[in-house]
C-alpha positions in Angstrom: -0.1 -0.2 0.1 2.5 2.6 0.7 3.7 2.1 -3.3 0.3 3.3 -4.1 -0.8 6.2 -2.0 -3.9 7.2 -4.4 -5.3 4.1 -2.9 -5.5 4.7 0.3 -8.3 6.8 0.6 -11.4 3.7 0.4 -10.7 2.1 3.8 -14.6 2.9 4.7 -15.8 0.5 2.5 -14.6 -2.4 4.1 -15.3 -0.7 7.9 -19.0 -0.2 6.9 -19.3 -3.7 5.0 -17.2 -5.5 7.1 -20.0 -7.0 9.1 -22.1 -8.4 5.8 -18.6 -9.9 4.8 -17.7 -11.3 7.8 -21.1 -13.1 8.5 -21.5 -14.2 4.4 -18.1 -15.5 4.5 -19.1 -18.7 6.8 -21.2 -19.9 3.9 -19.5 -18.7 0.8 -17.2 -20.1 -2.2 -16.2 -16.9 -3.4 -15.1 -13.7 -1.6 -13.3 -10.6 -2.8 -11.8 -8.3 0.2 -10.9 -4.6 -0.9 -9.6 -5.5 -4.2 -7.3 -2.4 -5.8 -5.6 -3.4 -9.2 -4.3 -0.5 -11.7 -2.6 -0.6 -14.7 0.6 0.7 -16.0 1.1 3.3 -18.6 4.6 3.5 -20.8 5.6 6.8 -18.9 5.2 4.2 -15.3 2.2 5.9 -14.2 -0.6 4.1 -12.8 -4.3 4.4 -13.8 -6.7 2.6 -11.5 -9.5 -0.3 -12.5 -10.8 -1.8 -9.4 -10.9 0.2 -6.3 -11.4 -1.2 -3.0 -13.6 -3.6 -4.9 -15.3 -6.4 -2.0 -17.9 -9.0 -1.9 -18.7 -12.5 -1.5 -20.5 -15.4 -3.8 -22.7 -17.7 -2.0 -23.4 -21.4 -2.9 -25.7 -21.9 -5.9 -25.7 -17.8 -6.1 -25.9 -16.1 -9.6 -24.2 -12.3 -8.9 -24.8 -9.9 -11.3 -22.2 -7.5 -11.9 -23.4 -4.2 -14.0 -21.3 -1.7 -15.7 -21.0 0.5 -18.5 -17.7 -0.3 -20.9 -14.3 0.3 -19.0 -16.1 0.4 -15.5 -13.8 -2.5 -14.5 -16.0 -5.4 -15.1 -13.8 -7.4 -17.1 -10.6 -6.5 -15.2 -12.4 -7.8 -12.3 -13.0 -11.3 -14.2 -9.5 -11.7 -15.2 -8.3 -11.1 -11.4 -10.1 -13.4 -9.9 -8.0 -16.2 -12.2 -4.8 -14.4 -12.2 -5.3 -13.6 -15.9 -4.4 -9.6 -15.7 -2.0 -8.6 -18.3 1.8 -7.8 -17.7 1.4 -4.1 -17.5 -1.1 -5.0 -14.2 -0.7 -3.8 -10.7 -2.6 -5.8 -7.8 -1.7 -3.0 -5.3 -4.0 -4.7 -2.2 -6.8 -7.1 -1.5 -7.5 -11.0 -1.5 -9.4 -13.6 -3.8 -10.5 -16.1 -1.5 -11.8 -19.5 -2.8 -12.5 -22.5 -0.4 -10.1 -20.3 2.2 -7.4 -19.9 -0.4 -6.5 -16.5 -1.6 -5.9 -16.6 -5.3 -3.5 -13.7 -5.1 -1.0 -15.5 -3.6 -1.2 -19.3 -5.0 1.6 -20.2 -7.6 1.4 -20.4 -11.2 0.7 -23.8 -11.3 -1.9 -23.8 -8.6 -3.8 -21.2 -10.7 -3.7 -23.6 -13.3 -5.2 -26.7 -12.0 -7.8 -24.5 -10.6 -8.7 -22.6 -14.2 -11.3 -24.8 -15.9 -11.9 -27.3 -13.0 -13.1 -25.0 -9.9 -13.5 -22.1 -11.9 -14.0 -21.4 -15.4 -14.1 -18.3 -17.4 -16.9 -17.9 -20.3 -15.4 -14.9 -22.9 -17.4 -12.8 -24.7 -16.1 -13.5 -28.4 -16.4 -17.2 -29.1 -14.6 -16.1 -32.2 -11.1 -15.5 -30.2 -11.7 -18.2 -27.8 -12.6 -21.0 -30.0 -9.4 -22.4 -32.3 -10.7 -21.6 -35.5 -9.0 -24.9 -36.9 -10.0 -27.6 -34.7 -13.3 -29.5 -34.4 -14.9 -27.8 -30.8 -15.5 -31.7 -29.5 -11.9 -32.1 -29.3 -11.5 -28.2 -27.7 -14.1 -29.5 -24.9 -12.8 -33.1 -24.4 -8.8 -30.9 -24.1 -10.0 -29.4 -21.1 -11.0 -32.5 -19.2 -8.3 -33.9 -20.4 -5.6 -31.3 -19.1 -7.7 -31.3 -15.3 -6.9 -35.5 -15.6 -10.8 -36.0 -15.8 -10.6 -39.8 -17.2 -9.1 -42.5 -19.7 -10.0 -41.8 -23.3 -13.4 -43.3 -23.1 -14.1 -41.4 -19.9 -13.3 -38.0 -21.8 -15.0 -39.2 -24.6 -18.2 -40.1 -22.8 -17.7 -36.5 -20.4 -17.7 -34.7 -23.7 -20.5 -36.4 -25.3 -22.4 -35.7 -21.9 -21.7 -31.9 -22.1 -22.8 -31.4 -25.6 -26.1 -33.4 -24.8 -26.7 -31.2 -22.1 -26.2 -27.6 -24.4 -27.5 -29.2 -27.7 -29.9 -32.0 -27.6 -30.3 -33.9 -31.0 -27.8 -31.8 -32.3 -25.3 -32.8 -30.1 -23.1 -35.1 -32.3 -23.3 -32.9 -35.1 -22.3 -30.1 -33.3 -18.9 -31.9 -31.4 -17.6 -32.7 -35.2 -18.1 -29.4 -36.7 -15.4 -26.2 -36.6 -16.0 -23.2 -35.1 -16.8 -21.3 -38.7 -19.4 -24.0 -39.3 -21.3 -22.6 -36.2 -24.0 -19.9 -35.7 -22.9 -17.3 -33.3 -25.7 -18.6 -30.6 -24.2 -21.9 -31.3 -20.4 -21.2 -30.9 -21.8 -19.5 -27.4 -22.6 -22.8 -26.2 -19.8 -24.3 -27.4 -18.0 -21.7 -24.6 -20.5 -22.6 -22.6 -19.9 -26.2 -22.9 -15.7 -25.6 -22.4 -17.0 -23.8 -19.0 -19.4 -26.5 -17.4 -17.3 -29.6 -18.5 -15.7 -30.5 -15.0 -18.4 -28.8 -13.2 -16.6 -26.2 -11.7 -17.9 -24.9 -8.2 -17.6 -21.8 -9.8 -18.6 -20.0 -13.5 -17.9 -16.0 -14.3 -19.5 -15.6 -17.8 -17.9 -12.0 -19.0 -20.4 -10.4 -21.4 -21.6 -13.9 -22.8 -24.6 -12.2 -25.0 -22.7 -9.1 -25.8 -22.1 -10.1 -29.4 -25.3 -11.8 -30.7 -29.1 -10.7 -31.7 -31.4 -10.1 -29.1 -33.5 -13.6 -30.0 -30.5 -15.4 -29.3 -29.5 -14.0 -26.5 -33.0 -14.8 -24.9 -32.0 -18.3 -25.7 -28.4 -18.4 -24.0 -29.9 -17.1 -21.3 -32.6 -19.7 -21.5 -29.2 -21.9 -21.2 -28.0 -20.7 -17.9 -31.7 -21.1 -16.3 -31.3 -24.5 -17.2 -28.1 -25.0 -16.2 -28.8 -23.7 -13.1 -31.6 -25.8 -12.1 -30.3 -28.5 -13.0 -26.8 -28.4 -11.8 -27.0 -26.2 -9.5 -24.7 -23.7 -11.3 -22.9 -20.9 -9.4 -22.3 -18.0 -11.5 -21.0 -14.0 -11.7 -22.8 -12.9 -14.9 -21.1 -9.6 -16.0 -23.0 -7.3 -18.8 -23.9 -3.8 -19.3 -27.4 -4.3 -19.7 -29.4 -4.5 -16.7 -32.4 -6.4 -18.7 -30.6 -9.6 -18.8 -30.2 -10.2 -15.0 -34.2 -9.4 -14.3 -35.5 -12.9 -13.4 -32.0 -14.4 -13.4 -30.0 -13.0 -11.0 -30.0 -13.1 -7.1 -28.1 -10.3 -6.4 -26.7 -7.1 -8.4 -23.6 -5.2 -8.0 -23.6 -2.1 -9.8 -19.9 -1.0 -11.0 -18.6 2.7 -11.3 -15.3 3.1 -12.4 -13.6 0.5 -10.9 -16.2 1.2 -7.7 -19.1 -0.6 -6.2 -21.6 1.8 -6.7 -24.7 -0.2 -5.4 -25.1 -3.8 -4.1 -28.2 -5.8 -2.9 -30.9 -8.2 -4.0 -31.5 -7.9 -7.8 -35.5 -7.7 -7.2 -34.5 -4.4 -5.4 -31.8 -3.2 -7.3 -33.7 -3.7 -11.1 -37.1 -2.3 -9.9 -35.6 0.5 -7.4 -32.1 1.4 -8.2 -30.9 4.3 -6.0 -27.6 5.5 -6.9 -28.1 8.1 -9.5 -25.7 6.3 -11.8 -27.9 3.1 -11.4 -31.2 5.2 -12.0 -29.1 6.7 -15.1 -27.8 3.2 -17.0 -31.2 1.8 -16.5 -32.7 4.5 -18.4 -30.7 4.5 -21.1 -30.8 0.7 -21.9 -34.0 -0.6 -24.2 -35.7 -3.8 -23.1 -34.5 -6.8 -24.1 -37.6 -7.7 -25.4 -38.5 -4.1 -27.4 -39.5 -4.7 -30.7 -36.3 -3.4 -33.5 -38.9 -1.1 -35.1 -38.7 1.0 -32.3 -35.1 1.9 -32.2 -35.8 5.7 -33.8 -36.9 6.5 -30.6 -34.3 8.5 -28.4 -33.2 6.8 -25.2 -31.8 9.0 -22.9 -28.0 9.1 -22.4 -25.3 9.5 -19.5 -23.4 12.7 -20.2 -19.7 12.5 -20.5 -17.2 13.7 -18.6 -14.8 15.8 -20.8 -12.1 16.2 -17.8 -12.1 12.7 -16.8 -8.2 12.0 -15.4 -6.2 9.3 -13.8 -6.1 8.8 -11.2 -9.4 10.7 -11.0 -10.4 13.8 -8.8 -11.0 13.8 -5.3 -14.6 13.1 -4.5 -17.4 11.0 -6.2 -15.9 9.5 -9.3 -19.2 10.1 -10.8 -20.1 13.3 -9.8 -18.9 15.2 -12.9 -22.0 13.2 -15.0 -24.2 13.0 -11.9 -27.5 15.1 -12.1 -28.3 15.1 -8.5 -24.5 16.3 -7.8 -23.9 17.8 -4.3 -21.2 20.8 -3.5 -19.9 17.8 -1.2 -19.5 15.3 -4.2 -16.8 17.5 -5.2 -14.3 16.8 -2.3 -15.0 13.6 -0.4 -15.6 10.1 -1.4 -18.2 8.6 -0.4 -18.4 5.7 2.1 -21.6 2.9 1.8 -24.7 3.1 3.4 -27.1 0.3 4.5 -30.5 0.8 3.0 -31.1 -2.6 4.2 -29.4 -5.6 5.5 -28.6 -6.3 2.3 -28.8 -3.8 0.2 -26.2 -0.8 -0.2 -25.1 2.3 -1.6 -22.3 4.7 -2.0 -23.7 8.2 -2.2 -24.2 11.1 0.0 -27.7 11.5 -0.8 -28.3 8.6 1.6 -26.0 9.5 4.7 -29.3 10.9 7.0 -31.5 8.4 6.1 
């Protein structure tokens, strides 16, 4: 922490959130404590990407992580699996999985955990899948890498996971190359890779971002089915709140690498409290909106023309906030408990 003084101002989060974390950690699978990550530029400057992020994930839970592009969502996903790029700096924090801090794990230990215990679904199948290898073999290789049986067992497990995701077309899909499949089918192959070893946690990083609305709904139905049949525990990362409705248990709203709001999905999605959460919801069309409705204008969140790294003092959303107050410019808001399970980082609620 001494080498990164610009990270040192966010201790209030753990003070106010610590009781909830302590209570939840007894039954959680994954727990993130005060995680702070930055990227180093060519001239040596550090720009913060995650700034004091803390939350937990319970067994069988779906946690929706919501925010704009550039808010730190993908950095969070990569942090949990030790996949951050070389120009990154982990200034502080802990990522506890079954009692082990993955930030302190050796590369060999992380390699064993990835895919088998915690898996990651990327948002772009055309990049994540090998273009000249049949997709069935790509799933089988993951099983083989984690020692999930002899050749016959690997074939059986591969067939089983494809039947789970493709039903009657399982054999044809498994023999296909990525370019022979539709976008939705390729995304299902990524899901097949992620669940092949029956991991404890699946992290889905914008898994429907490259798909049309109809296919998005189909993929969401796939996740709902897997959750029902396999008891899937998941972190579902997205910029679209409509994808979390009726699917996520809790929603964590990200802004500028910080947690702006965290609470039960139904409460956050129907009655958001943070001004950023409210503005984000207004700017996103409903998932079931017809295509011909695209001509109507949606409200937008004004840009911050003076955005700087590291950010200025005060609330990072202040320059864009329609309800900003004078205090927002000079002080960093702490967390306010609106209920036992709903928290928001905003001065508007300090006296409630």
